[in-house]
GUVOMI-376414 format. One record per atom (N, C-alpha, C, O): x, y, z; residue number from 1; atom name. Coordinates in Angstrom, 1 decimal. Layout:
<recs>
<<X, Y, Z>, NUM, CA>
...
</recs>
This chain:
<recs>
<<-116.1, 68.7, -9.3>, 1, N>
<<-115.2, 67.7, -8.9>, 1, CA>
<<-114.6, 68.1, -7.5>, 1, C>
<<-114.2, 69.2, -7.3>, 1, O>
<<-114.6, 67.2, -6.6>, 2, N>
<<-114.2, 67.4, -5.2>, 2, CA>
<<-112.7, 67.8, -5.2>, 2, C>
<<-112.4, 68.8, -4.4>, 2, O>
<<-111.9, 67.2, -6.0>, 3, N>
<<-110.4, 67.6, -6.0>, 3, CA>
<<-110.1, 69.0, -6.4>, 3, C>
<<-109.0, 69.5, -6.1>, 3, O>
<<-111.0, 69.7, -7.0>, 4, N>
<<-110.8, 71.1, -7.4>, 4, CA>
<<-111.4, 72.0, -6.3>, 4, C>
<<-111.2, 73.3, -6.5>, 4, O>
<<-111.9, 71.5, -5.3>, 5, N>
<<-112.5, 72.3, -4.2>, 5, CA>
<<-111.4, 72.9, -3.3>, 5, C>
<<-110.3, 72.3, -3.3>, 5, O>
<<-111.7, 73.9, -2.6>, 6, N>
<<-110.7, 74.5, -1.6>, 6, CA>
<<-111.5, 75.1, -0.5>, 6, C>
<<-112.7, 75.4, -0.6>, 6, O>
<<-110.8, 75.2, 0.7>, 7, N>
<<-111.4, 75.7, 1.9>, 7, CA>
<<-110.5, 76.7, 2.5>, 7, C>
<<-109.3, 76.5, 2.6>, 7, O>
<<-111.0, 77.9, 2.8>, 8, N>
<<-110.2, 78.9, 3.5>, 8, CA>
<<-111.0, 79.5, 4.6>, 8, C>
<<-112.2, 80.0, 4.4>, 8, O>
<<-110.5, 79.5, 5.9>, 9, N>
<<-111.3, 79.9, 7.0>, 9, CA>
<<-110.5, 80.9, 7.9>, 9, C>
<<-109.3, 80.8, 8.0>, 9, O>
<<-111.1, 81.9, 8.4>, 10, N>
<<-110.6, 82.7, 9.5>, 10, CA>
<<-111.4, 82.5, 10.7>, 10, C>
<<-112.6, 82.7, 10.7>, 10, O>
<<-110.7, 82.1, 11.8>, 11, N>
<<-111.4, 81.7, 13.0>, 11, CA>
<<-111.1, 82.8, 14.1>, 11, C>
<<-110.0, 82.8, 14.7>, 11, O>
<<-112.0, 83.7, 14.4>, 12, N>
<<-111.8, 84.7, 15.5>, 12, CA>
<<-111.7, 84.0, 16.8>, 12, C>
<<-112.5, 83.1, 17.2>, 12, O>
<<-110.7, 84.4, 17.6>, 13, N>
<<-110.5, 83.8, 18.9>, 13, CA>
<<-111.4, 84.5, 19.9>, 13, C>
<<-111.7, 83.9, 21.0>, 13, O>
<<-111.8, 85.7, 19.7>, 14, N>
<<-112.7, 86.4, 20.6>, 14, CA>
<<-114.0, 85.6, 20.6>, 14, C>
<<-114.5, 85.1, 19.6>, 14, O>
<<-114.6, 85.5, 21.8>, 15, N>
<<-115.9, 84.8, 21.9>, 15, CA>
<<-115.7, 83.3, 22.0>, 15, C>
<<-116.7, 82.5, 22.0>, 15, O>
<<-114.5, 82.8, 22.2>, 16, N>
<<-114.2, 81.4, 22.5>, 16, CA>
<<-115.0, 81.0, 23.7>, 16, C>
<<-114.9, 81.6, 24.8>, 16, O>
<<-115.9, 80.0, 23.6>, 17, N>
<<-116.8, 79.6, 24.7>, 17, CA>
<<-116.4, 78.3, 25.2>, 17, C>
<<-116.7, 77.2, 24.5>, 17, O>
<<-115.8, 78.2, 26.4>, 18, N>
<<-115.5, 77.0, 27.0>, 18, CA>
<<-116.4, 76.6, 28.1>, 18, C>
<<-117.6, 77.0, 28.1>, 18, O>
<<-115.9, 75.8, 29.0>, 19, N>
<<-116.8, 75.3, 30.1>, 19, CA>
<<-117.0, 76.3, 31.2>, 19, C>
<<-118.0, 76.1, 32.0>, 19, O>
<<-116.2, 77.3, 31.3>, 20, N>
<<-116.4, 78.3, 32.4>, 20, CA>
<<-115.6, 79.6, 32.1>, 20, C>
<<-114.8, 79.6, 31.2>, 20, O>
<<-116.0, 80.7, 32.7>, 21, N>
<<-115.2, 81.9, 32.5>, 21, CA>
<<-113.8, 81.8, 32.8>, 21, C>
<<-112.9, 82.4, 32.2>, 21, O>
<<-113.4, 81.0, 33.9>, 22, N>
<<-112.0, 80.8, 34.3>, 22, CA>
<<-111.3, 80.0, 33.2>, 22, C>
<<-110.2, 80.4, 32.9>, 22, O>
<<-111.9, 79.0, 32.7>, 23, N>
<<-111.3, 78.2, 31.6>, 23, CA>
<<-111.1, 79.1, 30.3>, 23, C>
<<-110.1, 79.1, 29.7>, 23, O>
<<-112.2, 79.9, 30.0>, 24, N>
<<-112.1, 80.8, 28.8>, 24, CA>
<<-110.9, 81.7, 29.0>, 24, C>
<<-110.1, 81.9, 28.0>, 24, O>
<<-110.7, 82.3, 30.2>, 25, N>
<<-109.6, 83.3, 30.4>, 25, CA>
<<-108.3, 82.6, 30.3>, 25, C>
<<-107.3, 83.1, 29.7>, 25, O>
<<-108.2, 81.4, 30.8>, 26, N>
<<-106.9, 80.6, 30.7>, 26, CA>
<<-106.6, 80.3, 29.2>, 26, C>
<<-105.4, 80.4, 28.8>, 26, O>
<<-107.6, 79.8, 28.5>, 27, N>
<<-107.4, 79.3, 27.1>, 27, CA>
<<-107.0, 80.6, 26.2>, 27, C>
<<-106.2, 80.4, 25.3>, 27, O>
<<-107.6, 81.7, 26.5>, 28, N>
<<-107.2, 82.9, 25.7>, 28, CA>
<<-106.0, 83.6, 26.2>, 28, C>
<<-105.5, 84.6, 25.5>, 28, O>
<<-105.4, 83.1, 27.3>, 29, N>
<<-104.1, 83.7, 27.8>, 29, CA>
<<-102.9, 83.3, 27.0>, 29, C>
<<-103.0, 82.6, 26.0>, 29, O>
<<-101.8, 83.9, 27.3>, 30, N>
<<-100.5, 83.5, 26.6>, 30, CA>
<<-100.1, 82.1, 26.8>, 30, C>
<<-99.3, 81.6, 26.0>, 30, O>
<<-100.7, 81.4, 27.7>, 31, N>
<<-100.4, 79.9, 27.9>, 31, CA>
<<-100.9, 79.1, 26.7>, 31, C>
<<-100.4, 78.1, 26.4>, 31, O>
<<-102.0, 79.6, 26.1>, 32, N>
<<-102.6, 78.9, 25.0>, 32, CA>
<<-102.6, 79.7, 23.7>, 32, C>
<<-101.6, 79.8, 23.0>, 32, O>
<<-103.8, 80.4, 23.5>, 33, N>
<<-104.0, 81.1, 22.2>, 33, CA>
<<-103.4, 82.5, 22.2>, 33, C>
<<-103.2, 83.0, 21.1>, 33, O>
<<-103.2, 83.1, 23.3>, 34, N>
<<-102.7, 84.5, 23.4>, 34, CA>
<<-103.6, 85.4, 22.5>, 34, C>
<<-103.1, 86.1, 21.6>, 34, O>
<<-104.9, 85.3, 22.7>, 35, N>
<<-105.8, 86.0, 21.8>, 35, CA>
<<-105.7, 87.5, 21.7>, 35, C>
<<-106.1, 88.1, 20.7>, 35, O>
<<-105.1, 88.1, 22.7>, 36, N>
<<-104.9, 89.6, 22.6>, 36, CA>
<<-103.9, 89.9, 21.5>, 36, C>
<<-104.0, 90.9, 20.8>, 36, O>
<<-102.8, 89.1, 21.4>, 37, N>
<<-101.8, 89.3, 20.4>, 37, CA>
<<-102.1, 88.7, 19.1>, 37, C>
<<-101.7, 89.1, 18.0>, 37, O>
<<-102.8, 87.5, 19.1>, 38, N>
<<-103.1, 86.8, 17.9>, 38, CA>
<<-104.6, 86.5, 17.9>, 38, C>
<<-105.1, 85.5, 18.2>, 38, O>
<<-105.4, 87.5, 17.4>, 39, N>
<<-106.9, 87.5, 17.5>, 39, CA>
<<-107.6, 86.5, 16.6>, 39, C>
<<-108.7, 86.2, 16.8>, 39, O>
<<-106.8, 85.9, 15.6>, 40, N>
<<-107.5, 85.0, 14.7>, 40, CA>
<<-106.5, 83.8, 14.4>, 40, C>
<<-105.3, 83.9, 14.5>, 40, O>
<<-107.2, 82.7, 14.1>, 41, N>
<<-106.5, 81.5, 13.6>, 41, CA>
<<-106.9, 81.4, 12.2>, 41, C>
<<-108.1, 81.8, 11.8>, 41, O>
<<-106.1, 80.8, 11.3>, 42, N>
<<-106.6, 80.6, 9.9>, 42, CA>
<<-106.3, 79.1, 9.5>, 42, C>
<<-105.5, 78.4, 10.0>, 42, O>
<<-107.1, 78.7, 8.5>, 43, N>
<<-106.9, 77.4, 7.9>, 43, CA>
<<-107.1, 77.6, 6.4>, 43, C>
<<-108.0, 78.3, 5.9>, 43, O>
<<-106.1, 77.0, 5.6>, 44, N>
<<-106.2, 77.1, 4.1>, 44, CA>
<<-105.9, 75.7, 3.6>, 44, C>
<<-104.8, 75.1, 3.9>, 44, O>
<<-106.8, 75.1, 2.9>, 45, N>
<<-106.7, 73.7, 2.4>, 45, CA>
<<-105.6, 73.7, 1.3>, 45, C>
<<-105.3, 74.6, 0.6>, 45, O>
<<-104.9, 72.5, 1.3>, 46, N>
<<-104.0, 72.2, 0.3>, 46, CA>
<<-104.4, 71.0, -0.6>, 46, C>
<<-104.0, 70.8, -1.7>, 46, O>
<<-105.4, 70.2, 0.0>, 47, N>
<<-105.9, 69.1, -0.8>, 47, CA>
<<-107.3, 68.7, -0.2>, 47, C>
<<-107.5, 68.7, 1.0>, 47, O>
<<-108.3, 68.4, -1.1>, 48, N>
<<-109.6, 68.0, -0.7>, 48, CA>
<<-109.8, 66.6, -1.4>, 48, C>
<<-109.7, 66.5, -2.6>, 48, O>
<<-110.2, 65.6, -0.6>, 49, N>
<<-110.5, 64.3, -1.2>, 49, CA>
<<-111.8, 63.7, -0.7>, 49, C>
<<-112.2, 63.9, 0.4>, 49, O>
<<-112.5, 63.0, -1.6>, 50, N>
<<-113.7, 62.3, -1.2>, 50, CA>
<<-113.3, 61.1, -0.3>, 50, C>
<<-112.2, 60.5, -0.4>, 50, O>
<<-114.2, 60.9, 0.7>, 51, N>
<<-113.9, 59.9, 1.7>, 51, CA>
<<-115.1, 59.0, 2.0>, 51, C>
<<-115.3, 58.6, 3.1>, 51, O>
<<-116.0, 58.8, 1.0>, 52, N>
<<-117.2, 58.1, 1.2>, 52, CA>
<<-118.4, 59.0, 1.0>, 52, C>
<<-118.2, 60.2, 0.8>, 52, O>
<<-119.6, 58.5, 1.1>, 53, N>
<<-120.8, 59.2, 0.9>, 53, CA>
<<-120.9, 60.4, 1.9>, 53, C>
<<-121.0, 60.1, 3.1>, 53, O>
<<-120.9, 61.6, 1.4>, 54, N>
<<-121.1, 62.8, 2.3>, 54, CA>
<<-119.9, 63.0, 3.2>, 54, C>
<<-120.0, 63.8, 4.2>, 54, O>
<<-118.7, 62.4, 2.9>, 55, N>
<<-117.5, 62.6, 3.7>, 55, CA>
<<-116.4, 63.1, 2.9>, 55, C>
<<-116.3, 62.8, 1.7>, 55, O>
<<-115.5, 63.9, 3.5>, 56, N>
<<-114.3, 64.4, 2.8>, 56, CA>
<<-113.1, 64.3, 3.8>, 56, C>
<<-113.3, 64.3, 5.0>, 56, O>
<<-111.9, 64.3, 3.2>, 57, N>
<<-110.7, 64.5, 4.0>, 57, CA>
<<-110.1, 65.8, 3.4>, 57, C>
<<-109.8, 65.9, 2.2>, 57, O>
<<-109.9, 66.8, 4.3>, 58, N>
<<-109.4, 68.1, 3.9>, 58, CA>
<<-108.1, 68.3, 4.6>, 58, C>
<<-108.0, 68.4, 5.8>, 58, O>
<<-107.0, 68.3, 3.8>, 59, N>
<<-105.7, 68.6, 4.3>, 59, CA>
<<-105.4, 70.0, 4.1>, 59, C>
<<-105.7, 70.6, 3.1>, 59, O>
<<-104.7, 70.7, 5.1>, 60, N>
<<-104.4, 72.1, 4.9>, 60, CA>
<<-103.5, 72.6, 6.0>, 60, C>
<<-103.1, 71.8, 6.9>, 60, O>
<<-103.2, 73.9, 6.0>, 61, N>
<<-102.3, 74.5, 6.9>, 61, CA>
<<-103.1, 75.3, 7.9>, 61, C>
<<-103.9, 76.2, 7.5>, 61, O>
<<-103.0, 74.9, 9.2>, 62, N>
<<-103.7, 75.6, 10.3>, 62, CA>
<<-102.6, 76.5, 10.9>, 62, C>
<<-101.6, 76.1, 11.3>, 62, O>
<<-102.9, 77.8, 11.0>, 63, N>
<<-102.0, 78.8, 11.6>, 63, CA>
<<-102.6, 79.4, 12.9>, 63, C>
<<-103.7, 80.0, 12.9>, 63, O>
<<-101.9, 79.1, 14.0>, 64, N>
<<-102.3, 79.7, 15.3>, 64, CA>
<<-101.1, 80.3, 15.9>, 64, C>
<<-100.0, 79.7, 15.9>, 64, O>
<<-101.2, 81.5, 16.4>, 65, N>
<<-100.1, 82.3, 16.9>, 65, CA>
<<-98.9, 82.4, 16.0>, 65, C>
<<-97.7, 82.2, 16.4>, 65, O>
<<-99.2, 82.6, 14.7>, 66, N>
<<-98.2, 82.7, 13.6>, 66, CA>
<<-97.4, 81.4, 13.4>, 66, C>
<<-96.3, 81.5, 12.9>, 66, O>
<<-97.8, 80.3, 13.9>, 67, N>
<<-97.2, 79.0, 13.7>, 67, CA>
<<-98.1, 78.2, 12.9>, 67, C>
<<-99.3, 77.9, 13.3>, 67, O>
<<-97.6, 77.7, 11.7>, 68, N>
<<-98.4, 76.9, 10.9>, 68, CA>
<<-98.1, 75.4, 11.0>, 68, C>
<<-97.0, 75.0, 11.2>, 68, O>
<<-99.2, 74.6, 10.9>, 69, N>
<<-99.0, 73.1, 11.1>, 69, CA>
<<-100.0, 72.5, 10.1>, 69, C>
<<-101.1, 72.9, 9.9>, 69, O>
<<-99.5, 71.5, 9.4>, 70, N>
<<-100.4, 70.7, 8.5>, 70, CA>
<<-101.3, 69.8, 9.3>, 70, C>
<<-100.9, 69.1, 10.2>, 70, O>
<<-102.6, 69.9, 9.0>, 71, N>
<<-103.6, 69.1, 9.7>, 71, CA>
<<-104.5, 68.4, 8.6>, 71, C>
<<-104.7, 69.0, 7.5>, 71, O>
<<-105.1, 67.3, 9.0>, 72, N>
<<-106.1, 66.7, 8.2>, 72, CA>
<<-107.5, 66.7, 9.0>, 72, C>
<<-107.6, 66.3, 10.1>, 72, O>
<<-108.5, 67.3, 8.3>, 73, N>
<<-109.8, 67.4, 8.9>, 73, CA>
<<-110.7, 66.3, 8.3>, 73, C>
<<-110.8, 66.1, 7.0>, 73, O>
<<-111.4, 65.6, 9.1>, 74, N>
<<-112.5, 64.7, 8.7>, 74, CA>
<<-113.8, 65.5, 8.6>, 74, C>
<<-114.2, 66.0, 9.6>, 74, O>
<<-114.3, 65.6, 7.4>, 75, N>
<<-115.5, 66.5, 7.2>, 75, CA>
<<-116.7, 65.7, 6.8>, 75, C>
<<-116.7, 64.7, 6.0>, 75, O>
<<-117.8, 66.0, 7.5>, 76, N>
<<-119.1, 65.4, 7.1>, 76, CA>
<<-120.0, 66.6, 6.6>, 76, C>
<<-120.2, 67.6, 7.3>, 76, O>
<<-120.5, 66.4, 5.4>, 77, N>
<<-121.4, 67.4, 4.7>, 77, CA>
<<-122.8, 67.1, 5.3>, 77, C>
<<-123.3, 66.0, 5.4>, 77, O>
<<-123.4, 68.2, 5.8>, 78, N>
<<-124.7, 68.1, 6.4>, 78, CA>
<<-125.8, 68.9, 5.7>, 78, C>
<<-127.0, 68.8, 6.1>, 78, O>
<<-125.5, 69.7, 4.8>, 79, N>
<<-126.5, 70.5, 4.1>, 79, CA>
<<-125.9, 71.1, 2.8>, 79, C>
<<-124.7, 71.5, 2.7>, 79, O>
<<-126.7, 71.1, 1.7>, 80, N>
<<-126.3, 71.7, 0.5>, 80, CA>
<<-127.5, 72.5, 0.0>, 80, C>
<<-128.7, 72.0, 0.0>, 80, O>
<<-127.2, 73.7, -0.5>, 81, N>
<<-128.3, 74.5, -1.1>, 81, CA>
<<-127.8, 75.2, -2.3>, 81, C>
<<-126.7, 75.8, -2.3>, 81, O>
<<-128.6, 75.2, -3.4>, 82, N>
<<-128.2, 75.9, -4.6>, 82, CA>
<<-129.1, 77.2, -4.6>, 82, C>
<<-130.3, 77.0, -4.7>, 82, O>
<<-128.5, 78.3, -4.6>, 83, N>
<<-129.3, 79.6, -4.5>, 83, CA>
<<-128.5, 80.7, -5.3>, 83, C>
<<-127.3, 80.8, -5.1>, 83, O>
<<-129.3, 81.4, -6.1>, 84, N>
<<-128.7, 82.5, -6.8>, 84, CA>
<<-127.5, 82.1, -7.7>, 84, C>
<<-126.6, 82.8, -7.9>, 84, O>
<<-127.6, 80.9, -8.2>, 85, N>
<<-126.6, 80.4, -9.1>, 85, CA>
<<-125.3, 79.9, -8.4>, 85, C>
<<-124.3, 79.6, -9.1>, 85, O>
<<-125.4, 79.8, -7.1>, 86, N>
<<-124.2, 79.4, -6.3>, 86, CA>
<<-124.6, 78.2, -5.4>, 86, C>
<<-125.7, 78.2, -4.9>, 86, O>
<<-123.6, 77.3, -5.3>, 87, N>
<<-123.8, 76.2, -4.3>, 87, CA>
<<-123.3, 76.6, -3.0>, 87, C>
<<-122.2, 77.1, -2.9>, 87, O>
<<-124.0, 76.3, -1.9>, 88, N>
<<-123.5, 76.5, -0.6>, 88, CA>
<<-123.7, 75.2, 0.2>, 88, C>
<<-124.6, 74.5, 0.0>, 88, O>
<<-122.7, 74.9, 1.0>, 89, N>
<<-122.8, 73.7, 1.8>, 89, CA>
<<-122.5, 74.0, 3.3>, 89, C>
<<-121.9, 75.0, 3.6>, 89, O>
<<-123.1, 73.2, 4.1>, 90, N>
<<-122.8, 73.2, 5.5>, 90, CA>
<<-122.1, 71.9, 5.9>, 90, C>
<<-122.3, 70.9, 5.3>, 90, O>
<<-121.2, 72.0, 6.9>, 91, N>
<<-120.4, 70.8, 7.2>, 91, CA>
<<-119.9, 70.9, 8.7>, 91, C>
<<-119.9, 72.0, 9.3>, 91, O>
<<-119.6, 69.7, 9.2>, 92, N>
<<-118.9, 69.6, 10.5>, 92, CA>
<<-117.5, 69.0, 10.2>, 92, C>
<<-117.4, 68.2, 9.3>, 92, O>
<<-116.5, 69.5, 10.9>, 93, N>
<<-115.1, 69.1, 10.7>, 93, CA>
<<-114.5, 68.8, 12.0>, 93, C>
<<-114.7, 69.6, 13.0>, 93, O>
<<-113.7, 67.7, 12.1>, 94, N>
<<-112.9, 67.4, 13.3>, 94, CA>
<<-111.5, 67.1, 12.8>, 94, C>
<<-111.2, 66.6, 11.7>, 94, O>
<<-110.6, 67.4, 13.8>, 95, N>
<<-109.2, 67.1, 13.5>, 95, CA>
<<-108.4, 67.1, 14.8>, 95, C>
<<-108.9, 67.4, 15.9>, 95, O>
<<-107.1, 66.8, 14.7>, 96, N>
<<-106.3, 66.8, 15.9>, 96, CA>
<<-105.1, 67.8, 15.7>, 96, C>
<<-104.5, 67.8, 14.6>, 96, O>
<<-104.9, 68.6, 16.7>, 97, N>
<<-103.8, 69.6, 16.7>, 97, CA>
<<-102.9, 69.3, 17.9>, 97, C>
<<-103.3, 69.2, 19.0>, 97, O>
<<-101.6, 69.0, 17.6>, 98, N>
<<-100.7, 68.8, 18.6>, 98, CA>
<<-100.0, 70.1, 19.1>, 98, C>
<<-99.6, 70.8, 18.2>, 98, O>
<<-100.0, 70.4, 20.4>, 99, N>
<<-99.5, 71.6, 20.9>, 99, CA>
<<-98.0, 71.6, 21.0>, 99, C>
<<-97.3, 72.6, 21.2>, 99, O>
<<-97.3, 70.4, 20.9>, 100, N>
<<-95.9, 70.3, 21.0>, 100, CA>
<<-95.2, 70.4, 19.7>, 100, C>
<<-95.7, 70.1, 18.6>, 100, O>
<<-94.0, 71.0, 19.7>, 101, N>
<<-93.1, 71.0, 18.5>, 101, CA>
<<-91.8, 70.4, 18.9>, 101, C>
<<-91.3, 70.7, 20.0>, 101, O>
<<-91.2, 69.7, 18.0>, 102, N>
<<-89.9, 69.1, 18.3>, 102, CA>
<<-88.9, 70.0, 17.8>, 102, C>
<<-89.0, 70.7, 16.8>, 102, O>
<<-87.8, 70.1, 18.6>, 103, N>
<<-86.7, 70.9, 18.2>, 103, CA>
<<-85.5, 70.0, 17.8>, 103, C>
<<-85.2, 69.1, 18.7>, 103, O>
<<-85.0, 70.1, 16.6>, 104, N>
<<-84.0, 69.2, 16.2>, 104, CA>
<<-82.7, 70.0, 16.1>, 104, C>
<<-82.6, 71.0, 15.5>, 104, O>
<<-81.7, 69.5, 16.8>, 105, N>
<<-80.4, 70.1, 16.7>, 105, CA>
<<-79.3, 69.2, 16.2>, 105, C>
<<-79.4, 68.0, 16.4>, 105, O>
<<-78.3, 69.7, 15.6>, 106, N>
<<-77.3, 68.9, 15.0>, 106, CA>
<<-76.3, 68.5, 16.1>, 106, C>
<<-76.0, 69.3, 17.0>, 106, O>
<<-75.8, 67.3, 16.0>, 107, N>
<<-74.8, 66.8, 17.0>, 107, CA>
<<-73.5, 67.5, 16.8>, 107, C>
<<-73.1, 67.8, 15.6>, 107, O>
<<-72.8, 67.8, 17.9>, 108, N>
<<-71.6, 68.5, 17.7>, 108, CA>
<<-70.4, 67.5, 18.0>, 108, C>
<<-69.3, 68.0, 17.9>, 108, O>
</recs>
């Protein structure tokens, strides 16, 4: 059953491959990922739902630079293999991450 599924990923920031060496250096700098201090990003699902034939919606917590944000990933399953009594799947996932955070302060 899809609803009983879960996803947990660790995404190493080293080896991030962008459009150029200069772009890679900037994205890995403190302006963005600060990869030297925060070498990995993580994702842990909180809900998995069917979204049509071969499609899923996976909601979860994405943590980058020790800041967690709830995101929804649109997932397309592209391969399934049953081997050694275990099922393995391949998939592509896309989602949107907003880099801004709102600060709310109480009126005085």
